[in-house]
C-alpha positions as CSV (number, residue, x, y, z in Angstrom):
1,M,32.5,-6.2,78.1
2,K,29.2,-4.7,79.2
3,N,29.3,-2.6,76.1
4,V,29.7,-5.7,73.8
5,I,27.3,-8.0,72.0
6,G,28.3,-11.3,70.4
7,L,26.6,-12.5,67.3
8,I,27.3,-15.9,66.1
9,L,26.6,-16.9,62.5
10,A,25.3,-20.4,62.7
11,G,23.3,-20.9,59.7
12,G,25.6,-22.6,57.3
13,Q,25.0,-26.0,55.8
14,G,28.5,-27.3,55.6
15,T,28.1,-29.1,52.3
16,R,31.7,-30.4,52.5
17,L,30.7,-32.6,55.3
18,G,28.4,-34.5,53.2
19,V,25.8,-36.8,54.6
20,L,26.7,-35.4,58.2
21,T,25.0,-32.2,57.5
22,E,22.2,-33.2,55.3
23,K,19.8,-33.2,58.4
24,I,21.4,-30.7,60.4
25,P,23.6,-27.6,60.1
26,K,27.3,-27.7,60.6
27,P,27.4,-26.0,64.0
28,A,25.1,-28.8,65.2
29,V,27.4,-31.7,64.1
30,Q,28.7,-33.7,67.3
31,F,32.4,-33.3,68.1
32,G,34.8,-34.8,70.8
33,G,32.5,-37.3,72.2
34,K,30.3,-35.0,74.1
35,Y,29.9,-31.5,72.2
36,R,28.4,-29.9,69.3
37,I,30.6,-27.7,67.3
38,I,28.7,-24.6,68.3
39,D,29.4,-25.1,71.9
40,F,33.2,-23.9,71.5
41,T,32.1,-20.4,70.2
42,L,29.4,-20.1,72.9
43,S,31.8,-21.3,75.8
44,N,34.3,-18.8,74.3
45,C,31.6,-16.0,74.7
46,V,30.7,-16.8,78.5
47,N,34.5,-17.4,79.3
48,S,35.1,-14.0,77.8
49,G,32.4,-12.2,79.8
50,I,30.1,-11.7,76.9
51,Y,26.4,-12.5,78.1
52,R,24.5,-10.9,75.4
53,I,24.4,-13.2,72.4
54,G,22.5,-13.5,69.2
55,V,22.8,-16.9,67.3
56,L,21.7,-16.3,63.7
57,T,20.4,-19.6,62.3
58,Q,19.0,-20.5,59.1
59,Y,19.5,-24.0,57.5
60,R,17.6,-26.8,59.3
61,P,17.7,-24.9,62.7
62,H,15.4,-27.1,64.8
63,L,18.2,-29.4,66.6
64,L,20.4,-26.4,67.0
65,N,17.5,-24.4,68.5
66,K,16.6,-27.3,70.8
67,H,20.3,-27.7,71.9
68,I,20.7,-23.9,72.8
69,G,17.3,-23.3,74.3
70,I,17.6,-20.7,76.7
71,G,21.3,-21.1,77.2
72,K,21.2,-22.6,80.7
73,P,24.3,-25.0,80.2
74,W,26.4,-21.8,79.4
75,D,24.9,-19.7,82.1
76,L,23.0,-17.6,79.5
77,D,19.4,-18.0,80.9
78,R,19.5,-14.6,82.4
79,K,17.5,-11.2,82.3
80,G,18.8,-8.3,80.4
81,G,20.9,-10.4,78.1
82,G,21.4,-14.1,77.8
83,V,21.0,-15.9,74.3
84,T,18.6,-15.2,71.6
85,I,18.1,-17.4,68.4
86,L,17.6,-15.0,65.3
87,Q,16.0,-16.7,62.2
88,P,15.2,-15.2,59.0
89,Y,11.6,-13.7,59.3
90,S,8.8,-12.2,57.1
91,T,8.0,-8.6,56.7
92,L,4.9,-7.0,55.3
93,T,6.5,-7.0,51.8
94,E,8.8,-10.0,51.7
95,S,10.2,-13.3,53.2
96,V,13.9,-13.7,52.4
97,W,16.8,-15.9,53.7
98,Y,19.9,-14.3,54.9
99,K,21.8,-13.4,51.6
100,G,25.4,-13.4,53.3
101,T,27.1,-12.9,56.5
102,A,26.9,-9.2,56.2
103,D,23.0,-9.4,55.3
104,A,22.5,-11.6,58.4
105,V,23.8,-9.1,60.8
106,Y,22.1,-6.2,58.8
107,Q,18.7,-7.9,59.3
108,N,19.1,-8.0,63.0
109,I,20.1,-4.3,63.5
110,E,17.1,-3.8,65.6
111,F,18.0,-6.6,67.9
112,V,21.5,-5.1,68.3
113,D,20.0,-1.6,68.9
114,E,17.9,-2.7,71.7
115,Y,21.1,-3.1,73.8
116,N,22.8,0.0,72.3
117,P,26.4,-1.5,72.4
118,E,29.5,0.3,71.7
119,Y,31.0,-2.9,70.0
120,I,29.9,-6.2,68.4
121,V,31.8,-9.3,68.1
122,V,30.9,-11.3,64.9
123,L,31.7,-14.9,65.2
124,S,31.5,-18.1,63.3
125,G,29.7,-21.1,64.9
126,D,31.4,-23.8,63.0
127,H,35.1,-23.7,64.1
128,I,36.9,-25.5,66.9
129,Y,39.1,-23.1,69.1
130,S,39.5,-21.2,72.2
131,M,39.8,-17.5,72.1
132,D,39.4,-14.8,74.8
133,Y,37.3,-12.3,73.0
134,S,37.9,-9.7,75.8
135,E,41.6,-9.4,74.7
136,F,40.4,-9.1,71.2
137,V,37.9,-6.3,72.1
138,Y,40.7,-4.4,74.1
139,Y,43.2,-4.7,71.3
140,H,40.5,-3.2,69.0
141,I,40.0,-0.4,71.4
142,S,43.7,0.3,71.9
143,K,44.2,0.7,68.2
144,G,41.3,3.1,67.8
145,A,40.0,0.7,65.1
146,L,36.8,0.7,63.4
147,A,37.1,-3.0,62.5
148,T,39.5,-5.6,63.6
149,I,40.0,-8.9,62.1
150,A,41.1,-12.0,64.0
151,C,43.9,-13.7,61.8
152,M,46.7,-16.4,62.0
153,E,49.6,-17.4,59.9
154,V,49.0,-20.3,57.7
155,P,51.4,-22.3,55.2
156,I,51.7,-20.4,52.2
157,T,50.7,-23.3,50.2
158,E,47.3,-23.1,52.0
159,A,46.8,-19.4,51.6
160,H,44.6,-19.6,48.5
161,R,42.0,-21.1,50.7
162,F,41.5,-18.0,52.8
163,G,41.0,-14.4,52.8
164,I,44.6,-13.1,53.2
165,M,45.5,-9.7,54.9
166,V,48.5,-7.6,54.0
167,T,49.4,-5.4,56.9
168,D,52.0,-2.8,57.8
169,I,54.2,-2.9,60.9
170,E,51.5,-1.6,63.3
171,N,49.1,-4.5,62.0
172,K,47.0,-2.1,60.0
173,I,45.5,-4.0,57.0
174,I,46.6,-2.1,53.7
175,E,45.2,-4.9,51.4
176,F,42.8,-7.7,51.4
177,Q,42.8,-10.6,49.0
178,E,39.8,-13.1,48.9
179,K,41.2,-16.6,48.3
180,P,44.0,-15.3,46.1
181,K,45.7,-17.5,43.5
182,N,49.0,-15.6,44.1
183,P,48.9,-14.6,47.8
184,K,51.0,-11.6,48.9
185,S,50.9,-12.9,52.5
186,N,50.2,-16.0,54.6
187,L,48.1,-14.0,57.2
188,A,44.7,-15.6,57.0
189,S,41.3,-14.1,58.2
190,L,39.5,-16.5,60.7
191,G,36.1,-15.0,60.0
192,I,36.1,-13.5,63.6
193,Y,35.4,-9.7,63.8
194,V,35.1,-6.8,66.1
195,F,33.3,-3.8,64.9
196,T,32.6,-0.5,66.3
197,W,28.8,-0.5,66.2
198,N,27.9,2.8,65.1
199,F,30.3,2.6,62.2
200,I,29.5,-1.0,60.9
201,K,25.7,-0.3,61.1
202,E,26.0,2.5,58.7
203,V,28.3,0.4,56.4
204,L,25.6,-2.6,56.6
205,I,22.7,-0.2,55.6
206,E,24.5,1.1,52.7
207,D,25.5,-2.3,51.4
208,S,21.9,-3.6,51.7
209,K,21.2,-1.1,49.0
210,D,23.7,-2.3,46.7
211,N,22.2,-4.9,44.3
212,S,25.6,-5.8,42.9
213,S,26.9,-7.0,46.5
214,D,26.9,-10.5,47.7
215,H,26.4,-9.0,51.2
216,D,29.4,-10.9,52.5
217,F,31.8,-9.6,55.1
218,G,34.9,-11.2,53.4
219,K,33.9,-10.2,49.7
220,N,32.3,-7.0,50.1
221,I,32.3,-5.2,53.5
222,I,36.1,-5.7,54.5
223,P,37.4,-4.3,51.0
224,K,35.1,-1.5,51.2
225,I,36.2,-0.2,54.6
226,L,39.9,-0.4,54.2
227,S,39.8,3.2,52.9
228,T,39.0,4.3,56.4
229,E,42.6,3.3,57.4
230,K,41.2,1.9,60.8
231,V,41.2,-1.7,60.0
232,Y,43.4,-3.9,61.9
233,A,44.4,-7.4,62.1
234,Y,44.5,-9.2,65.5
235,P,47.3,-11.8,65.5
236,F,46.1,-15.0,67.0
237,E,48.5,-17.7,68.0
238,G,46.3,-20.3,69.8
239,Y,44.5,-23.3,68.3
240,W,41.9,-22.8,65.6
241,Q,40.5,-25.4,63.3
242,D,37.9,-25.3,60.6
243,V,36.4,-28.9,60.6
244,G,34.7,-28.4,57.2
245,T,35.9,-31.4,55.5
246,I,35.4,-35.1,56.2
247,Q,39.2,-35.4,56.6
248,S,39.7,-32.3,58.9
249,Y,36.7,-33.4,61.1
250,W,38.0,-37.0,61.5
251,E,41.5,-35.7,62.1
252,T,40.5,-33.1,64.6
253,N,38.6,-35.5,66.6
254,L,41.2,-38.0,66.7
255,E,43.9,-35.4,67.7
256,L,41.9,-35.3,71.0
257,V,43.2,-38.7,72.0
258,R,46.9,-38.0,71.6
259,P,48.9,-38.0,74.9
260,I,49.3,-34.3,74.7
261,P,46.4,-33.1,72.5
262,P,46.8,-29.9,70.5
263,F,43.5,-28.7,71.7
264,N,42.8,-29.0,75.4
265,L,39.3,-29.8,76.5
266,H,40.4,-30.3,80.1
267,D,41.6,-26.7,81.1
268,P,39.7,-25.9,84.4
269,N,40.3,-22.2,83.6
270,W,38.7,-22.5,80.3
271,R,35.8,-24.9,80.4
272,F,33.7,-25.8,77.4
273,Y,30.0,-26.4,78.2
274,T,27.2,-28.3,76.3
275,R,23.7,-29.5,76.8
276,S,23.9,-33.2,76.9
277,E,21.7,-36.1,78.2
278,E,22.3,-37.1,81.7
279,M,23.7,-40.8,81.6
280,N,25.2,-43.3,83.9
281,P,28.9,-43.6,83.9
282,A,30.6,-45.5,81.2
283,Y,31.0,-49.3,81.5
284,I,33.8,-51.3,80.3
285,S,33.3,-55.2,80.8
286,E,35.9,-57.7,82.1
287,N,36.9,-58.6,78.5
288,G,36.4,-55.1,77.0
289,E,39.6,-53.4,76.0
290,V,40.2,-49.5,75.6
291,R,43.5,-48.0,74.4
292,N,44.1,-44.3,73.7
293,S,40.5,-43.3,73.2
294,I,37.7,-41.0,74.6
295,I,34.9,-43.1,76.0
296,S,31.9,-40.8,77.2
297,E,29.2,-41.5,79.8
298,G,26.5,-44.0,79.0
299,C,28.8,-46.1,76.9
300,E,29.0,-50.0,77.4
301,I,32.1,-51.5,76.0
302,Y,32.4,-55.4,75.7
303,G,34.6,-55.2,72.7
304,S,37.8,-53.5,71.8
305,V,38.4,-49.7,71.2
306,E,41.5,-48.1,70.1
307,N,42.5,-44.6,69.0
308,S,38.8,-43.6,68.6
309,V,36.4,-41.0,70.1
310,I,33.2,-42.6,71.5
311,S,30.1,-40.5,72.1
312,Q,27.6,-40.8,74.8
313,G,25.3,-43.9,75.0
314,V,27.2,-46.0,72.4
315,F,27.0,-49.9,72.8
316,I,29.8,-51.9,71.5
317,D,29.2,-55.6,71.9
318,E,31.5,-58.5,72.4
319,R,34.5,-59.2,70.0
320,A,33.6,-56.0,68.2
321,I,36.8,-54.0,67.2
322,V,36.6,-50.2,66.7
323,K,39.8,-48.4,65.5
324,N,40.6,-44.8,64.3
325,S,37.1,-44.0,64.2
326,V,34.5,-41.4,65.5
327,I,31.4,-43.0,66.8
328,M,28.5,-40.5,67.6
329,T,25.8,-40.7,70.2
330,K,23.7,-43.7,70.8
331,V,25.2,-46.0,68.0
332,E,24.9,-49.7,68.6
333,I,27.6,-51.9,67.3
334,G,27.1,-55.6,67.3
335,K,29.2,-58.8,67.9
336,N,32.1,-59.5,65.7
337,V,32.0,-56.1,64.0
338,V,35.2,-54.5,62.7
339,I,35.2,-50.7,62.1
340,E,38.3,-48.9,60.9
341,D,38.8,-45.3,59.8
342,A,35.2,-44.3,59.8
343,I,32.8,-41.9,61.1
344,I,29.4,-43.4,62.3
345,A,26.8,-40.8,62.8
346,E,24.2,-40.8,65.7
347,N,21.4,-43.3,66.3
348,T,22.9,-45.8,63.8
349,I,22.9,-49.5,64.2
350,I,25.6,-51.8,62.9
351,K,24.6,-55.4,63.3
352,D,26.6,-58.6,64.1
353,G,29.5,-59.7,61.7
354,C,29.8,-56.4,59.8
355,K,33.2,-55.1,58.4
356,I,33.3,-51.3,57.7
357,G,36.4,-49.4,56.4
358,I,38.2,-52.4,55.1
359,G,40.4,-53.0,52.0
360,H,42.2,-50.3,50.0
361,F,41.4,-46.6,49.1
362,A,39.4,-46.1,45.9
363,E,38.1,-42.7,44.4
364,S,34.5,-42.2,45.1
365,K,31.9,-42.8,42.7
366,Y,29.5,-40.6,44.2
367,D,31.3,-37.4,45.0
368,K,35.1,-36.9,44.6
369,K,35.0,-33.4,46.1
370,V,33.4,-34.4,49.2
371,Y,34.5,-38.0,49.8
372,N,38.3,-37.9,48.8
373,S,40.1,-39.8,51.8
374,H,40.2,-43.2,53.1
375,I,37.5,-42.5,55.7
376,T,34.0,-44.3,55.4
377,V,31.0,-42.4,56.4
378,V,27.6,-43.9,57.7
379,G,24.7,-41.2,58.1
380,M,22.7,-40.9,61.0
381,D,19.4,-43.2,61.9
382,S,20.7,-45.8,59.4
383,I,20.7,-49.6,60.0
384,V,23.5,-51.9,58.5
385,E,22.1,-55.4,58.7
386,E,24.2,-58.6,59.6
387,N,27.5,-59.6,57.8
388,C,27.8,-56.5,55.4
389,K,31.2,-55.7,54.0
390,I,31.9,-52.0,53.2
391,G,35.3,-50.7,52.0
392,K,37.1,-47.5,52.3
393,N,35.9,-44.1,51.2
394,V,32.4,-45.4,51.3
395,V,29.3,-43.2,51.9
396,I,26.1,-44.5,53.3
397,G,23.3,-41.9,53.5
398,N,21.0,-40.9,56.4
399,D,17.9,-43.3,57.2
400,K,19.2,-46.0,55.1
401,I,19.0,-49.8,55.5
402,V,21.7,-51.8,54.1
403,S,20.5,-55.3,53.6
404,A,22.3,-58.3,55.2
405,N,25.3,-59.5,53.4
406,T,25.7,-56.6,51.0
407,V,29.1,-55.8,49.8
408,I,29.9,-52.2,48.9
409,D,33.5,-51.9,47.5
410,S,36.0,-49.1,48.4
411,G,34.7,-45.8,46.6
412,G,31.0,-47.1,46.5
413,Y,27.9,-45.6,48.0
414,L,24.4,-46.0,49.2
415,I,22.5,-42.7,49.1
């Protein structure tokens, strides 16, 4: 793996996560009580022996840059490699954002060339999964491929949401369909690629000159290079999840509290690393109750928690009840509070007597495309004053103050 560089695309806003990504990019969103989403891709890299990594950021990168730093939690603070944050930059003639996934790599050709690799692994920073990229690279080499795309089978009813690969018996890709209405296969691209560097470098340079191109791997580059007949699908059968919607984010978190979770955070042979604040051990009081939940360090639990993921430094006061919810770092929950089917973002304060996620589902009056489930979302750094009643499928924005005794019916909002 000394001839391999990893490039992690971490610039996406993640608009389908609504208020959760208004202040931070999707890869920086907290997950699993301790991590941020990008931690899984970074950890996969170091577990696979890839120690030269570029992280391509764009949308609101400050928190992500601070989180990654020089990469010490991932053992990436090393000479002759390590992790480098790559943001769009100004030239003498122009200052431009990354125009697409392919353009992001194109703009960093000089960075890659410094290491003169034989292969690059292009990764997304906003998926939850474990994958040994060394096996992926060896597969690419064994096929004599110029490009290899990690793929997995999805239900045919879901195939229209993905880039779909049609392959022959040797897994050579003979046709690519981008989000097809009538898919010919259920083999979906995961947006994870291995490229032979000298080959893809020339393709990216050519694509940069095409004004009609979206400069995207899925839309433009992959269809263009199929004619080489050296593009292969790498069949992946492990766990992979795109937590790109409110529903999938909530469900994927709560899957972790199952007796046998589909995604194993506790495998000693494949550890996931993160930068997190050093805190005291979690404390559960004499009257506190916790069932089937993740409780992270620094928490104080005086109330009741069931089937939930509770992040670092959360305070839950007496007679409070939290069920089926994701509570992010340093949230404060007062006495007699009831929270069900909710996501509460970091640094939010829920004061005494509030009821959140109560009643019956109603369609969102704010955005039906983003908020279309029973889950109530409260953005970060907000304050919900005493005795508020907030229904299901409600969204409260970041930095908001909800006045005492406010009632927000199901489907309502405060943005």
